[in-house]
N, C-alpha and C positions, 0 to 999 in steps of 0.2 A: 504493500500500500504506500503510495507516494503522498504521505501527510507529515513527513518529518519536519519538525520545527514550526508547524502551523499552530496558530492560536485559535483554540476551539472552545465555544461555550456549549454545554449540553444542559438543557433544562430538565427538571424532574429526574436528576441523575443520582438520587439517593437510593434507588432500588430498580429492579426489573430491567427493562430495555435500556433505560437511561444510564444506569450504573454499568451495564455490560458495554454500552457504547463508549462511555468515558474511559473505561479500562482498555478497550480495544484501540482507541485513538492513542492513548498513552503508550501502549505496547509498541505502536508503530512510530513513536518518537514525537508525537504532538504534545504541546503544552495545553492542558485541559483545565477549564474553569468549570467546576462541578457546582451546579446551581440547583437548589431545592428549597422548599419551605421547611422541611424537617432537617434541621442542621446536624443533628446527631447522625442521621443516615447519610447525609452528604459527606460528613467527616469520615465516616466508615469507608466510603468509596475512595476518598482522597488517601486515607491511610493504606488501603489495599494497593493503590497505584504507586504510592511512594515506597511502600514495602517491597515492591518488585522492581524498583529502580526507575520508575516513571516520574513525570512531573505533573503536579496538579495542585490547585488551590480551590477553595470553596467560597462562594458568595451566595447569600440568601436572596431569594427573589420570589415574589408572588406574581406570576405572569398575567394574572387578571387585573393587575394594578399597573397603569401606564408609567407612573413615576418610578415604580420599582424596576420595571424593565429598562427604562432610561438609565437608572442608577447602575444596574447590572452591566450594561454595555459600556457606560462611561468609566466605571471602575476598571473594567477589563482593558479598555484602550489606554487609560491612564497608566496602568501597570506595565502593559506589554507593547503599547504603541500602535496596535492594529487589532482587527478581528478578521480572521481568515474564514472561519466556518461557524455558522450558527445552526445548532440542531434543536429544533423545536419539538421536544418529546413530552413535556409536561402534559398530563391529561388525567381526567377522572371519569368515572361512570356514575349513573344515577344511584341513589340509595335503594330504589325499588324499581324493578322492571315490571311494567304493566302496560296495558293498552292505552292508546292515545287519549281517549275520552276521560280516563281515570288518572292520567299522568299528573304528577305533582308539580305545581308551579315552581316550587323551590328547586326541584331536580332540574327542570328546564333551565332556569336562570343560572344555576351554579355550573352545570356542565357546559353550557354555551359560553359562559364567562371565561372558563379556563381553556377549553378545547378549541374554541373558535376565535373569540376575541383575543385570547392570550396569544395565539399564533399570529394574528394580525398585528398586535402590538410588537411582538418580537421581530416580525418581518420588517415592519415600518422602521423601527429604530436601527436594526442591523443594516438594512439597505441604505439608510442615510450615511452610516459610517463607511460602508463598502463603496458607495459612490465617491465619497471623499478620498478614499485611499486608492481607488482605481480598480477594484475588483473584489470578489469574494464568492462564497458558496453557502447556500442554505439548504438544509435537508429537513423536511417536515415529516413527522410521524403521523400518518393517517391511519387507515384500518381497512380491512376487508369490508367492514360496516360502512365505509365511505364509497364502496363500489357496488355492493349488493344489498338487498333488503335485509333489515335487521329488526324483526317485529318485537314489540314490547320494549323498545330501546330507542325511543324517538329522539331524545336530545343528543344521545351519543351518535346515532346515525346521522342526524342533521349536521352536527359539528364536524364529523369526519368527511361527509360529502363536501362540506364547505372548505375543509383543508385541501382536498383534491382540487377544487375549483380555484382557490386562491393561489395554489402552487402553479397551476397552468397559466393563469392570468398574469401573475407577476413574472413568471419565466419569460413570457413574450415581451413584457415591458422592458426587461433589463438584459436580454440576451446580447444586445450590442454593446453593453457596458462592462463586459468581462465578469458578469455575475450569473452564476448558474443556480437554478432552484428546482429541486426534485422532491419527490415524496416516496416513502415506503408505506406499503399497505399490508401489515401483518394480519394473518388469520389468527386462530386460537393459539396463543403463545403463553408459556409459563410466566405468570405474573400475578400481582395482587388482584387485578380485575378478573382474571380467569378463576382464581381461588374463590372469589365472591360468587361468580356464576356457578361454579361446581357445587357450592354450598346451598344453592337454591332448592335442589331436590336430589334424592339419593341416586337416581338413574341418570343424572345429567352427564356424567363422564361417558357412559355408553352412548348416549344420544349424540354428543358432540363428536366422538370418535367415529361414529357411523357415517358422518358426512365428510370425513377427512380421508381421502384415498390412501395417504401414508399411515393412517391409523395411529397417529401420535400428535402431540402438540409441538409447536415450534419452541426452540430454546432461545432465550434472550440473546445469547451470543451469536446465534445465526442471523438474527435481525440486525444486530450491531455490525456484523461484518458487511452487510449490504449498505448500511448507512455510511460507514467509513469508506467503502469503495466509491460510493456516489460523491463523497466529499474530496476524493483524492484526485491527483493530477492524471490518473489513469483514465478518467472519464470526462475529459475536457470537451468532448463534442456531444455530451448528453445534458439536456435541460428540458424541463417541463414534463418529465416522465413520472409515472407511478409504477414502482416495482412491487409486484405482489408476491408475498412470501407466505403461503398458506397450505403447503403440503398437498396441493391439488384441489382444495375445497371449492374454489371458484369454478372448477371444471364441471 
């Protein structure tokens, strides 16, 4: 992976795909800013990176707060002089999965604020810096739920469809400015969100695996590898794409 010495921010990097992505960037020589609301988990990610000889620091940020996002990018640029890669991974799911007519207003507001508006905020601020420095790379973490129907999951699905659309729109806007913007769309991947889904009913594991041709869930490290690849200099002619990693589920 050609990401050595790149300055990278990963949001939601305290666990799951975010933590795996931060570690993978560091393994390949990038300097990683581990961002999360839960600072103890973020520090655990940093400690794991530093413990294996990598370089990482942590900054707290709530991506649903525009000033917090500005502060995150400003502190990064102040310390390192630039921002090469922005990975917009922070995301949440609803407290309760239910049909649209019964959907909780709070679930709608919270999920959209983090998953959709948060990605917009991060893209907006990162793009401003990348334009100033003459280039950069953004990778957004969407979902298979942003490509295919996801019943009883309206806010999550809406937010992830939005991330796919924002990725493609912004990629067209900045393709001539040496800024590439892509997205990954994971299927069912080992994470806190999957754990919550599996806890919903005893037979959920069998139900989910029945629609995955590979008959297993994705590993966070597998998604991380695709993210780092998209952010690397190995993919300089790729922009506006959604890479689906779902074990064949979408087939």
